[in-house]
C-alpha positions as CSV (number, residue, x, y, z in Angstrom):
1,X,-201.7,63.7,221.4
2,X,-199.6,66.6,220.2
3,X,-196.2,66.5,221.8
4,X,-196.2,70.1,223.0
5,X,-199.6,69.6,224.5
6,X,-198.4,66.5,226.3
7,X,-195.5,68.4,227.8
8,X,-197.6,71.3,228.9
9,X,-200.3,69.0,230.4
10,X,-197.6,67.2,232.3
11,X,-196.2,70.5,233.5
12,X,-199.7,71.6,234.8
13,X,-200.2,68.2,236.5
14,X,-196.9,68.6,238.3
15,X,-197.8,72.1,239.4
16,X,-201.1,70.9,240.8
17,X,-199.4,67.9,242.6
18,X,-196.7,70.1,244.0
19,X,-193.9,68.3,242.1
20,X,-190.8,70.2,241.1
21,X,-189.9,69.6,237.4
22,X,-187.8,71.3,234.8
23,X,-188.9,72.5,231.4
24,X,-186.1,72.3,228.7
25,X,-186.7,74.3,225.6
26,X,-184.6,74.5,222.4
27,X,-184.1,78.3,221.9
28,X,-181.4,78.4,219.2
29,X,-179.9,76.1,216.5
30,X,-177.1,76.3,213.9
31,X,-176.5,73.8,211.2
32,X,-178.1,70.4,211.0
33,X,-179.9,69.5,214.3
34,X,-182.7,67.0,215.2
35,X,-185.2,69.5,216.6
36,X,-186.3,73.1,215.8
37,X,-186.5,76.1,218.2
38,X,-189.5,75.8,220.6
39,X,-189.2,72.0,221.0
40,X,-189.8,71.1,224.6
41,X,-189.1,68.4,227.1
42,X,-190.2,68.1,230.7
43,X,-187.8,66.4,233.1
44,X,-188.8,65.0,236.5
45,X,-186.4,64.6,239.5
46,X,-186.1,60.9,238.8
47,X,-184.9,61.6,235.2
48,X,-188.1,60.5,233.5
49,X,-189.2,62.7,230.7
50,X,-192.2,63.9,228.6
51,X,-191.3,65.1,225.1
52,X,-187.8,65.3,223.5
53,X,-185.2,67.8,222.5
54,X,-183.4,65.4,220.1
55,X,-182.6,62.1,221.8
56,X,-179.2,60.4,222.0
57,X,-176.3,61.6,224.1
58,X,-177.3,65.3,223.9
59,X,-180.7,64.6,225.5
60,X,-179.0,62.5,228.2
61,X,-176.8,65.6,229.1
62,X,-179.9,67.9,229.1
63,X,-181.6,65.5,231.5
64,X,-178.7,65.6,233.8
65,X,-178.5,69.4,233.7
66,X,-182.3,69.6,234.3
67,X,-182.0,67.4,237.4
68,X,-179.3,69.8,238.7
69,X,-181.7,72.7,238.0
70,X,-184.4,70.9,240.0
71,X,-182.0,70.5,242.9
72,X,-180.8,74.1,243.0
73,X,-183.8,75.9,241.6
74,X,-181.7,78.0,239.1
75,X,-182.5,78.5,235.5
76,X,-179.6,78.0,233.0
77,X,-178.9,78.1,229.3
78,X,-176.6,75.4,227.8
79,X,-175.1,74.7,224.4
80,X,-174.3,71.4,222.8
81,X,-172.2,70.7,219.7
82,X,-173.1,67.9,217.4
83,X,-170.0,68.1,215.3
84,X,-167.2,65.8,216.5
85,X,-168.1,62.6,218.1
86,X,-164.4,61.7,218.5
87,X,-163.8,64.9,220.6
88,X,-166.6,63.9,223.0
89,X,-169.4,65.9,221.4
90,X,-172.8,64.3,221.8
91,X,-173.5,63.7,218.2
92,X,-172.5,64.0,214.6
93,X,-175.4,65.9,213.0
94,X,-173.2,68.8,212.2
95,X,-174.8,71.6,214.2
96,X,-175.2,73.2,217.6
97,X,-178.2,73.4,219.9
98,X,-178.9,76.0,222.6
99,X,-181.3,74.9,225.3
100,X,-183.0,76.9,228.1
101,X,-183.7,74.9,231.3
102,X,-186.2,76.3,233.8
103,X,-187.2,74.5,237.0
104,X,-190.8,75.0,237.9
105,X,-191.7,76.9,241.1
106,X,-194.0,75.0,243.4
107,X,-196.5,77.0,245.4
108,X,-196.3,76.7,249.2
109,X,-198.6,74.2,250.9
110,X,-201.1,75.4,253.6
111,X,-202.1,72.5,255.8
112,X,-205.3,73.3,257.7
113,X,-206.0,71.0,260.6
114,X,-209.6,71.3,261.9
115,X,-212.3,72.3,259.5
116,X,-214.7,74.2,261.7
117,X,-215.8,77.7,260.9
118,X,-212.3,79.2,261.1
119,X,-210.7,76.3,259.3
120,X,-213.1,76.5,256.4
121,X,-212.6,80.3,256.1
122,X,-208.8,79.9,256.3
123,X,-208.7,77.1,253.7
124,X,-210.7,79.3,251.2
125,X,-208.5,82.3,251.9
126,X,-205.3,80.2,251.5
127,X,-206.5,78.9,248.1
128,X,-207.3,82.5,247.0
129,X,-203.8,83.5,248.1
130,X,-202.2,81.0,245.8
131,X,-201.3,78.2,248.3
132,X,-201.9,74.5,247.7
133,X,-204.4,73.8,250.4
134,X,-204.7,70.4,252.2
135,X,-207.3,70.1,254.8
136,X,-207.6,67.5,257.6
137,X,-210.2,66.7,260.2
138,X,-211.3,63.6,262.1
139,X,-214.9,64.4,261.1
140,X,-215.5,63.1,257.6
141,X,-218.6,65.3,257.2
142,X,-216.4,68.4,257.3
143,X,-213.4,67.1,255.3
144,X,-214.7,66.5,251.8
145,X,-215.2,68.3,248.5
146,X,-218.9,68.8,249.0
147,X,-218.5,70.8,252.2
148,X,-215.3,72.5,251.1
149,X,-214.7,72.3,247.3
150,X,-211.5,73.0,245.4
151,X,-208.8,71.9,247.9
152,X,-205.8,69.9,246.8
153,X,-206.3,67.2,249.4
154,X,-208.7,65.9,252.0
155,X,-207.3,63.8,254.8
156,X,-209.7,62.3,257.3
157,X,-207.7,61.1,260.4
158,X,-207.1,61.7,264.0
159,X,-205.1,64.9,264.6
160,X,-202.2,62.9,266.0
161,X,-201.9,61.0,262.8
162,X,-201.9,63.9,260.4
163,X,-198.1,64.1,260.1
164,X,-198.0,60.4,259.1
165,X,-200.6,60.9,256.4
166,X,-199.6,64.3,254.8
167,X,-196.2,65.0,253.3
168,X,-194.8,68.0,255.2
169,X,-191.7,69.7,254.0
170,X,-190.0,73.1,254.4
171,X,-192.5,74.7,252.0
172,X,-195.4,73.7,254.2
173,X,-197.3,76.0,256.5
174,X,-199.4,74.3,259.2
175,X,-202.4,76.0,260.8
176,X,-203.9,74.0,263.6
177,X,-207.3,75.4,264.3
178,X,-208.4,72.6,266.6
179,X,-211.1,72.1,269.1
180,X,-209.2,72.1,272.4
181,X,-206.2,71.0,274.5
182,X,-206.8,67.2,274.4
183,X,-206.5,67.3,270.6
184,X,-203.4,69.5,270.7
185,X,-201.5,67.2,273.1
186,X,-201.6,64.5,270.5
187,X,-201.1,66.8,267.5
188,X,-198.2,69.1,268.5
189,X,-195.5,66.5,269.3
190,X,-195.8,65.0,265.8
191,X,-195.8,68.4,264.1
192,X,-192.7,69.6,266.0
193,X,-190.8,66.6,264.5
194,X,-191.7,67.8,261.0
195,X,-189.7,70.3,258.9
196,X,-192.7,72.6,258.4
197,X,-191.8,76.2,257.8
198,X,-194.6,77.4,260.1
199,X,-196.7,75.8,262.8
200,X,-199.5,77.9,264.3
201,X,-202.0,76.9,266.9
202,X,-205.3,78.6,267.6
203,X,-206.5,79.5,271.1
204,X,-206.2,82.1,273.8
205,X,-203.0,82.8,275.7
206,X,-204.4,80.9,278.7
207,X,-205.1,77.9,276.5
208,X,-201.6,77.9,275.1
209,X,-200.0,78.3,278.5
210,X,-201.9,75.3,279.8
211,X,-201.1,73.3,276.7
212,X,-197.4,74.2,276.8
213,X,-197.2,73.1,280.4
214,X,-198.9,69.8,279.6
215,X,-196.7,69.2,276.6
216,X,-193.6,69.5,278.8
217,X,-194.8,67.5,281.8
218,X,-196.8,64.8,279.9
219,X,-195.1,64.6,276.5
220,X,-191.6,65.5,277.4
221,X,-191.2,68.4,275.0
222,X,-188.7,71.1,275.9
223,X,-189.2,74.9,276.0
224,X,-186.9,75.2,273.0
225,X,-189.0,72.8,271.0
226,X,-192.2,74.7,271.9
227,X,-190.6,77.9,270.4
228,X,-191.5,76.5,267.0
229,X,-195.2,77.0,267.7
230,X,-196.8,80.3,266.9
231,X,-199.5,80.5,269.6
232,X,-201.9,82.1,269.7
233,X,-201.9,81.9,266.0
234,X,-202.0,85.0,263.7
235,X,-201.4,88.7,264.0
236,X,-203.3,90.8,266.6
237,X,-206.1,92.4,264.6
238,X,-208.8,92.2,267.3
239,X,-210.5,89.8,264.8
240,X,-213.8,88.3,265.8
241,X,-215.5,86.6,262.9
242,X,-214.1,83.4,261.3
243,X,-213.2,85.4,258.2
244,X,-211.4,88.0,260.2
245,X,-209.5,85.4,262.1
246,X,-208.5,83.7,258.8
247,X,-207.1,87.1,257.6
248,X,-205.0,87.4,260.7
249,X,-203.6,83.9,260.3
250,X,-202.8,84.3,256.6
251,X,-201.3,87.7,257.2
252,X,-198.8,86.1,259.7
253,X,-198.0,83.3,257.2
254,X,-197.4,85.7,254.3
255,X,-195.3,88.0,256.5
256,X,-193.1,85.0,257.5
257,X,-192.9,83.7,253.9
258,X,-192.0,87.1,252.4
259,X,-189.8,88.3,255.2
260,X,-192.1,91.2,256.3
261,X,-192.1,92.7,259.8
262,X,-195.9,93.4,260.2
263,X,-195.4,97.1,260.8
264,X,-197.8,99.6,259.3
265,X,-196.7,100.8,255.9
266,X,-197.4,104.4,256.9
267,X,-195.0,104.1,259.8
268,X,-192.2,102.9,257.4
269,X,-192.9,105.8,255.0
270,X,-192.7,108.3,257.8
271,X,-189.3,106.9,259.0
272,X,-187.9,107.5,255.5
273,X,-189.1,111.1,255.5
């Protein structure tokens, strides 16, 4: 396989899997150097690579810098001299190499728990909005690629086991569109312990009031812990259909992710005038 193609295919696979990697590209050379401009190398967080920017000590330094880029999310341009090995330069080819290092951006993950009518509509809208969508349900007939194609993951398990079966990080938005309070009592305690950026629970205000009371009396959760839960989920749109409810949920998630305030744009324009 062509080396550039292997690098780009590895980059695409990492993007689909939600793995942060860094692409290192030779962008300038002077003198005698092992690789030409445009040569690429993909670096993973563990230091493994696809492709090469020249090998040897220089490449080892690039890998280290790429790992730092993965950690801090910042691009950088670095230069390496290959002139004087005795002075600590990484090689003796006689030239210099300039390399641009760019960490990949990983799309946020939308975890939809409960794939009924609303869950299905929400998963489809989340995918359309650019999220990696993972769906989970304890009913296998609803949690599969035939019923809901194109998702990044299908996890069939009891709601209370979702957090043990799906990696949840600070780039994960959880929408629990479940069937009722008995399910929520098992689900919410495990979600609260996760670092999820957003946890939303569907249902009426009365359902959430009863659920919150039971979570405190039966599961020992505190009022401060329950503040993490967005319930009822979504923005108030007077939504009725599954698709409309999905829009209200995604609107709230995007608002939180982008730092919006949910106010009408017209109102903001009028305040400027």
